[in-house]
C-alpha positions in Angstrom: 31.1 158.6 -80.7 27.5 159.7 -81.1 25.7 159.9 -84.4 22.9 162.6 -83.9 21.1 161.5 -87.1 21.0 158.0 -86.1 19.8 158.9 -82.6 17.0 161.0 -84.1 15.9 158.1 -86.2 15.8 155.7 -83.2 14.1 158.2 -80.9 11.3 159.0 -83.5 10.7 155.3 -84.1 10.4 154.8 -80.3 7.9 157.7 -80.0 5.8 156.4 -83.0 5.9 153.0 -81.5 4.0 154.3 -78.5 1.6 156.2 -80.6 3.3 159.6 -80.1 1.4 162.3 -82.0 2.6 165.2 -84.1 6.2 164.2 -83.9 8.3 167.1 -85.1 12.2 167.2 -85.8 13.8 170.6 -85.7 17.5 170.9 -86.9 18.9 173.7 -84.7 22.7 173.0 -85.1 23.2 176.3 -87.1 21.3 178.4 -84.6 22.1 176.9 -81.2 25.0 175.3 -79.3 22.5 173.4 -77.1 22.1 170.5 -79.5 21.9 169.6 -83.1 18.2 168.5 -83.1 15.2 169.0 -81.0 12.5 166.3 -81.2 8.9 167.4 -80.0 6.0 165.1 -79.5 2.8 164.8 -77.5 0.7 162.2 -76.0 -2.9 162.1 -74.7 -2.2 161.7 -71.0 0.6 161.3 -68.5 0.8 157.5 -68.7 1.2 157.7 -72.4 3.8 160.4 -72.1 5.8 158.4 -69.6 5.5 155.3 -71.7 6.9 157.3 -74.7 9.9 158.5 -72.6 10.5 154.9 -71.3 10.5 153.6 -74.8 12.9 156.3 -76.1 15.4 155.6 -73.2 15.2 151.8 -73.8 15.6 152.0 -77.6 18.5 154.6 -77.4 20.0 152.7 -74.5 20.1 149.5 -76.6 21.9 151.4 -79.4 24.5 152.6 -76.8 23.3 156.1 -76.1 22.8 157.2 -72.6 20.5 160.0 -71.5 22.5 162.8 -69.6 19.4 164.1 -67.8 15.7 163.7 -67.6 13.4 166.3 -66.3 9.6 166.3 -65.6 9.2 162.5 -65.7 7.0 162.3 -62.4 4.6 165.0 -63.4 4.6 163.8 -67.1 3.2 167.2 -68.4 6.5 167.9 -70.3 9.3 165.4 -70.1 12.7 166.7 -71.4 15.3 164.2 -72.2 18.9 165.4 -73.0 21.1 163.2 -75.0 23.7 165.8 -75.8 23.4 166.1 -79.5 19.6 165.6 -79.4 17.0 166.9 -76.9 13.6 165.3 -76.8 10.5 167.1 -75.6 7.5 164.9 -74.8 4.3 166.8 -73.8 0.7 166.4 -72.8 -1.1 168.1 -75.7 -2.4 171.1 -73.7 1.1 171.9 -72.4 2.7 171.6 -75.8 0.1 174.2 -77.2 0.9 176.5 -74.2 4.8 176.4 -74.5 4.7 176.3 -78.4 8.4 175.3 -78.7 8.0 175.2 -82.5 7.4 178.8 -82.7 10.2 179.6 -80.3 12.6 177.6 -82.4 11.1 178.6 -85.8 14.5 179.8 -87.1 15.5 176.0 -87.1 14.9 173.9 -90.1 11.9 171.5 -89.7 12.7 168.0 -90.8 9.4 166.5 -92.3 10.6 163.0 -92.5 13.6 161.1 -90.9 14.5 160.0 -94.4 15.6 163.5 -95.1 18.4 163.1 -92.5 
């Protein structure tokens, strides 16, 4: 049984542990069947982006959550990690600005702090 809020807390901590920048949580459960939450973060370069993804996978794995699918790991411009109830997007900064997921999903509720969950 998955706990999306707990998954978000673990993922955000893992991203911040690897110096992920501008970490955003968007609650999309009322506007989409894709997931309950999107987490969006960026890094300075491909190595950092991959390190952030590795840490998320390790920390969520230790908590018993398995990633269903990972896309974009090798190029590390935009890594998408699908955990079912949460989807994590880790970008290089320029790509994050280009795709602007926050604008696309603006109908979702932005969670400012994981303590709000």
